[in-house]
C-alpha angles and dihedrals in degrees: 000000000000096000095053088048089053093048091050091046095054090045092052094045097044085059091055099052132091125213089256089060096058094103095056111041147075103015120156090247094054094048091047088055092051094050095035094236136120115285094229090057091053092043089053092055093043094051092050087064096053107119092016113056104348140042125198144215112223096222121131099289105024122242124221125204135181106245104211095044091049092048092050093049100038127001142317115278122213102193138058096216127030123195097226141347087264088057092056092044091047093057087058092053093051090047089051089054093054098044092059090069118087104268097223092054099020073217106287095154095053088073093051096141091055094048093045088063087059099043099043130239092279098049128092118242099211097054097055092044092050091046090053090049089047091052092051093054093044105132121272103345110022117226129275114258118211117197125191137174143114124301111287096018093118106264096141094042087052092050093049090051092050089052091048094048091051091052092046091051094047093248089119128031117254091248094046107132122244102213127198119198127188102219091191088074088062100049092112096038111049093159090064091046090051094049091049090051102040103015125237143239118240113253090013107126096181 
């Protein structure tokens, strides 16, 4: 069957590429030429496998890669569609940055000066860090964490570290979004802010 042959072809050729060749390989047009069939037929079969067997890079033309083979040879991917080759490679750089930190701490303590601004001069660093880690591991849903402090004290930095730690420990999926909201935009529309944070039921005006 043509579809099975295409899947096998992409798998075999993903195993042969280097990261420097991502701009030049595994397009629908090239695969159609290899099998001597119409490009739109190949494109149809390829896109059926996105999120299952393949992921793609949305360049012009689009590149298709076997996910398991790519991850075995290079690094884990968290998305089914990447905007560009650089988008894919940048993800690897970000992950390498995270992996350099000690797993058991991610390294919270390394940024002690930043966190001390959040905690205060009389607070203990370890206790709040342990409290945040405990909230992440709370069964089923985790617990909300509320960070407060003056501008520039490191609240956003700490929020990002909590997110990275949760991903690293498997509490969140690798593709879980890190969403930033500017609450000042909702100062006159508390209902909209509430619905964005907690969801809403259609027709419910409460």
